[in-house]
N, C-alpha and C positions, 0 to 999 in steps of 0.2 A: 477945265483950265486956259486961261483969257491964249498965253503968250507960252511957248514951250521953251524951254535951254535946253542946251543938251545934256547936260547934267539930269534935269528931267526924265529925256527922254529915254539916258543910258541908266537912272536906276528903278522908270516902272518899268521899263519889260525886261530887266531882269528880276524885279521882284512878281515876277509874271503875269502886268500887266499890261493894258495895250496903252501906246502914246502916240499923236496924231498922227505921224507917220514910223515904218520902219528908219534905223538908222546903216549907217555901212562907217564901212576902214576896210583898209588894206595893210599889210605890212609886209616888209622886205628885208634882208642885209643891206647894210650899209660895209663896203669886208673892206676900206679904205678909211674905213669914221670912226670904228668901232671902238679905235685901241687905248680913249682915254675921251675923260666926263666929254669935258671941254664940246670933242669934235662929234659922241655919241651924241650930244641933246642941241648941239647945233644941226645936225645934221635930220632928226626928229623933227625940231620945231618946224623949220623948211617945211619937209617931205608933207608934214600935215595940214601945218596950212595955204600949203601952194593944189591943194585936193580938198581944204573942207572937208576932212574925215571930223565925222562926228564922236569916236572916239579914238585913241591910242593904245595900240599894244604897246609896249617896248620893245625893241628888238636888238639885244644887246649881244656882243659875240656869244657860241656857243657856247665854250670854253669860261667862263667865267664862272664860274662855280665851283667845277672840279678845280682850278687856281687852287680859289681856299684854302687849299691844302698841302700847293707848295708846284700842282703839274707845271710844266713848261711849256709853251708851245712857239714855232714859230709862225709871227707875223707876218712875214714874208711871203711864204708860200702857202698857199691855201688850196685845197681841195675842196669844188664846190664851196659853200660856206664853215666851214671846217678848216682851223684850221695846222700845221701837222706841227702832233704830242713828239715832243721830244724828250719827256723823262717822265716816270706816273714812281706816287709816292709808294703803291706796292706794287713795287716789284713782283714779290711772292701773296699767297692768300692770307699764310701767316703774319702778316705786317696788317691786314685789318685792326691786331687788337694796339695798332699806335696812331691811330685815328682817334684827335681829341677835340670835344667841343670848342670850336669857336666864337669868339663875338666879334660882332659885325662891323662895330668900329675900330675892329684891333687888325682886323682883315686889307691891306690896299686893296685886293678884286674891289670885295664888295662896301669896302667905302668910299671907291669911285663911284660905284654903281648906286649907291644913295644920293652921293654929291652928284652925279650924270640926273636922276630922279630930282633932285630941288630944282636943277637948271633950265629942266623940260614942265613943272612944275612954273612958274615963274612965268617963261614964254609964253605957256598953251594956262593962263588965271581960270579961266572958263573949260574947257576941254577935258573932260575922264579920259583919264589915266590908267596903266595896270599895266604893273609888272612883269617881264616873263621870267617864272621859277619855275625848273624842275623837278619833279618827282626826287626826293635820295633813293631811294633806287635808280633812277636816269645817269645822278651824279657820280655814283659809286662803279654800273658800269663804266661812264665817263674817265674816270679816277683812273682807276687801274686798265686804261686802252682798249674797253671793249664797245661794241657798237649801244646803242641803246636799242637798234634795231636786228630783223632778223639774222643779217649780213653780220659779222664776225667782230670783225679789228675798227677802230680809227684811224684815220690819215697820219700816219706815220711807226704805228706801233702793230708789225709783223706774228706776233708770237704772243697774245697777251694773256694773261692766266685765267683755264678755261672756265668753264662756266658751274663746274660737278667739285673742285677745285674752292671754289666760293661758298659754293652753297652748301654743296652736299660733304664734305673734307673739313670743310673750317665754318658751319655755319654756327656757331658760337659766334666767332670771332665777326660774319657776318651780318648777324642782329646787333653786336655792338658797332661793328662801324654804321651800321641804317640808324641807329637808332641816337647815335652822338651826328650825323648831318641835320638828321631831324630838326635836331633842336638847334641845332647853326644856324637850320632855316627860318626856323619858328620865330628866332632873335632876330635874328635880318627879315623878314616882314611887318614884324613889329618896327623897328626902326623903318622901312616904308613906311607904314602911318605915316611918321612924322616929318617926312621926305615932302609926305607929297601925295604916292600913291593911291588913289581910289579900290585898289586889291590887286589882286594876283589873275594873269594868264598863268593856269598850269598846265606843264604838259607832263605828262605819264611816258612821252613819247610813244617809241611802239613794243611797247616790254607789253602791254595788252597780246598782245598775237602771241595765240595759243601755244606756237610752233616753238617763241623763244620761254614762254614761263606756261605750263597749266594751268591749269584754274586755282589749287591749293599751291601753286608756288606761287603764283601772285600772290592770291591772299592774304600769304605770309608772308613774303618778304615788302608790299607792296602796302597793301589798304594800314597794316593797321601806323605807319608812319606820315604818310601822307596823310590821315584824322589827323598826326599832332602838328602836322606841318599848316592845316586847313584850319584847323581851329586856332590859332595861333593867326590868322590871316582875316577874320568873322566880323570883323570891325567893317569891311570894303566887299564889294560886288567881285564872284572868285567863277571864271572860266576856263575852264579844264581841259585843251584840247590832248586827245586820245589818237597819236600819229600813224598813216600809214595804214595798206592792208589788214584786215582782218581787227579793225580798230575796237570792237564793239564796246562802241557807245553805252548801251544799258549797263551794264555791268558798274557803271555809277549812276545808276538813278537812287543809290541811299546814301552818298557823298553827300559830301556839306559844301556846294557847289552849288552857281544861281544859272551860269550858262556853260552850257556843252557846243563843240567845235569837234569834227572828225571829215575824214574826207566819203563826202556822201557819192561819189563817183567810183573810187577803190574796188577793187577785188575783194570779196568777203564783207562787205560794208553795206546796213541800211541806207535808206534814205531820206528826205527832210521827212519824211510819214511816220519814221522812228518810233516808236514806246517810248519817249522819253522824259522825263518830267523836268529840266531846268529847259530854262529855254535857248534853244536852238543857233545855233553861232554859224554860218554856214550858209551855201547852195551854189557858189561858182567855181568850177572846177578850176585848180592854182596853176595849171599846164595852160590853162587858153590862154595866159600873159606872155607866156616864153612865145608863143608860137603867134602873141596878137592879133589875136581871132577877133577881130570885136561882134564879128555877129556871132557867136556860138556865145560871146562873156553877154551880150545882150540879152539873146534870147534866155536862158540860164540862170538869168537875174528874173526876168521878167516868170520863167516860170515858179523859180522859188519865192515870188512879193506873191503871188497867185496863187498858189497853193499852201501860203500861208495867213493868208489875208487878214486870218479871224482869227490870229492867235499873234503874242510880240515874241516878237523876230529881230533879225539881226544879219543882215547883209552883208558879207565876208569873203574872202576866199575860200579853199577850204585847207589852206595851210599855208607857209609863205609866201608869195608873191616869188616869182623867179629874177636873178637879178636883173635880166638881159632886159625884164619889162620892158615898155614900150609909152611914152605919155596916156597916147589915144589908151590904150585898153585900161588905164588908170581914169581916163576923165568917164572915162565907158559906164565902170560902176560905179561910179559918185555919182553920175548923173542915171543910175538906172533907177535908185528910190525914189524920183520926182515925176520919174516917164509917164 
């Protein structure tokens, strides 16, 4: 190929092929610009153009999928990237039966984000972009006010429904809710295709941590419903993100995904030499961007690119970049692929 476009590189690398060079992107929350489609789109477009990212992971507010079933949040009161949760539609596990399938176009939060994707696509017509979607298990945990990580609660909910009540005492109701959420998300990701998304950044968050769900529970509560959503978005390129320590990226080797993102420096996690089938996405500790450690960003990027020289690879932070990132740190990440 004489001249590679951004789409050419993105599609080749996530098809397991080499391109003329690795590609790079970074993503972060803009918590004052994520409450409506216009602000999210405008901010995403300007952020992408400023650093000339090779592709875009759209970073919507963390709660948008839980909002689709009626949860309410205080967007004037954030703890890191999470607004305070004010209500849950599932006050007890028995209420899991009340969750119903929703059409994306009829849901205000989902329609808002479809509109944002359309606007971003219009503003970035040549840049690959993928929308962030959480797994049904993660969405269910957010709805009930539980963290999708090993800590127990989300901001604003001090006494959430227990995991034992959710998944043991009311197991059938939990499966009903998970199936309902997965069908809703499957419909949403089909609409995302029409809006202009090139696939998904599919986040199982911290649910792969063995202290949260052991293998049997993860295989029962996550895997079947992940398959429903990922099957619906087989039209595009899908990067799965497994977050935090003990994220076990290897358990997703049989998933229908094209890329795999995880924290290569977190406790219990393998490095970039892990035996994984999907194209690896990452290589730079996201915490370095808060510390503005330019030397370490440069060094980790160089080491990652050297290690992955003869393999398809996407250079990126290992998770979302902290809110207090500096321009200098992002500029260093961008230019790492050409140094």
